C-alpha positions in Angstrom: 0.1 -0.2 -0.4 2.7 2.3 1.1 4.2 1.7 -3.0 1.5 2.9 -4.4 1.1 5.7 -2.1 5.1 7.1 -2.8 4.8 5.7 -6.6 1.9 8.2 -6.7 3.2 10.7 -5.5 6.9 10.9 -7.1 4.6 10.6 -10.6 2.3 13.5 -8.8 6.2 15.9 -8.6 7.5 15.0 -12.1 4.0 16.2 -13.5 4.0 19.4 -11.2 7.2 19.9 -12.2 6.9 19.6 -16.1 3.4 21.7 -15.9 5.2 24.4 -13.5 8.3 25.2 -16.3 5.7 25.8 -18.7 3.5 28.5 -16.9 3.8 32.3 -17.4 5.4 35.0 -15.3 2.3 36.6 -14.0 4.4 40.4 -14.1 4.9 39.9 -17.4 1.2 37.9 -18.6 -0.8 41.1 -21.1 -3.7 42.3 -19.8 -5.7 41.7 -22.7 -8.8 39.6 -21.7 -8.9 38.0 -24.9 -8.1 34.3 -24.8 -4.8 33.5 -27.7 -7.3 30.8 -30.3 -6.0 27.1 -30.4 -4.4 26.5 -33.8 -2.2 23.5 -34.9 0.6 26.1 -36.3 1.0 27.8 -32.5 1.8 24.2 -31.3 4.3 22.9 -33.3 5.8 26.6 -33.7 4.8 28.0 -30.6 5.7 31.6 -29.6 8.9 32.7 -28.5 8.0 33.5 -25.0 5.8 32.3 -22.0 1.6 32.6 -22.8 -1.3 31.1 -21.8 -2.3 29.9 -25.4 1.4 27.5 -24.6 1.2 26.7 -21.0 -2.9 25.8 -21.3 -1.0 23.6 -23.9 1.9 22.1 -22.4 -1.0 20.9 -19.5 -2.6 19.3 -22.6 0.2 17.3 -24.4 0.4 16.5 -19.9 -2.6 15.0 -19.9 -2.7 12.9 -23.0 1.6 12.3 -22.1 -0.2 10.2 -18.9 -2.3 8.6 -21.5 0.0 7.2 -23.4 2.5 6.3 -20.8 -0.5 3.8 -19.0 -1.6 2.5 -22.4 2.2 1.9 -23.4 3.1 0.6 -19.7 -0.3 -2.0 -19.8 0.4 -3.4 -22.9 3.9 -3.9 -22.2 3.2 -5.7 -19.0 0.5 -7.4 -20.6 1.7 -9.1 -23.6 4.8 -9.6 -23.0 5.1 -13.1 -24.3 4.2 -11.5 -27.5 6.5 -9.1 -27.7 9.2 -12.1 -27.0 7.9 -14.1 -29.6 7.5 -10.6 -32.0 4.0 -11.1 -32.5 3.2 -7.9 -35.1 0.3 -6.4 -33.5 2.2 -6.4 -30.2 5.5 -5.0 -31.7 3.0 -2.1 -33.4 0.7 -1.3 -30.7 4.2 -0.5 -28.7 6.0 1.5 -31.7 3.0 3.3 -32.2 2.4 3.9 -28.6 5.7 5.2 -27.8 5.8 6.9 -31.3 3.5 8.6 -30.4 5.0 8.9 -26.1 8.4 10.5 -28.4 6.1 12.9 -30.6 4.4 14.6 -27.5 7.5 14.8 -25.7 9.2 16.9 -28.9 5.8 19.2 -29.4 6.2 20.4 -25.0 9.8 20.6 -25.5 9.4 23.0 -28.3 7.0 25.5 -26.0 8.6 28.5 -24.5 10.3 27.5 -21.1 9.7 30.3 -18.5 12.5 32.3 -17.6 11.1 32.8 -13.8 14.2 31.5 -11.3 12.0 29.2 -9.2 13.4 28.2 -5.7 14.4 24.5 -7.3 15.4 23.8 -11.1 14.8 20.6 -12.0 17.4 19.8 -15.4 16.5 18.1 -18.8 12.9 19.0 -19.1 10.8 17.6 -20.8 12.8 14.3 -21.1 13.3 13.6 -17.0 10.0 14.4 -16.0 8.0 12.7 -18.6 11.2 9.4 -18.2 9.6 9.5 -14.3 5.8 9.8 -15.1 6.6 6.5 -17.4 8.7 4.7 -15.0 5.8 5.2 -12.2 3.4 4.2 -14.4 5.0 1.3 -15.6 5.9 0.4 -11.5 2.6 0.9 -11.0 1.0 -1.5 -13.5 2.9 -4.4 -12.1 1.3 -3.9 -8.5 -1.2 -6.4 -7.5 -4.7 -6.6 -8.4 -5.2 -6.4 -3.9 -2.8 -3.5 -3.4 -5.5 -1.3 -6.3 -8.5 -3.0 -4.5 -7.2 -2.1 -0.7 -6.1 1.4 -2.2 -9.0 2.3 -3.6 -11.0 1.2 -0.2 -8.7 3.0 1.7 -9.1 6.5 -0.7 -13.3 5.6 -0.6 -13.1 5.5 3.3 -10.4 8.2 4.1 -12.4 10.4 1.9 
């Protein structure tokens, strides 16, 4: 039970580090009340400064990255025999999901980072938080069903 809580905490820290690095500075934020519209070119070719739009893009991409990490972890852990036998469907699932995870990481990397100095800084953003999230999710997938049931009961009782 303690391991699942620790892994959730580590995952949360990695995600928060990733999101906070791309937040706009409150002092530099423009006061125009009009929100920036979403555009694909704005995601692939972002502006040179952090804006509310680029920050929101990173937040949405982070959610998608977590989804991909969960899917990749489930496929890798549940299709071990198929992967060892190099069956085409398992290799295709792992390859496509892994490439999508890499693409999301590269798109996040292209977004402008905040220039404000924080109390602590993490190197290799976004690579280290994405890798940490994937490893933690993979380890959580490896936990048994009894651990997940105890965790769900504990969370329901604890409210």
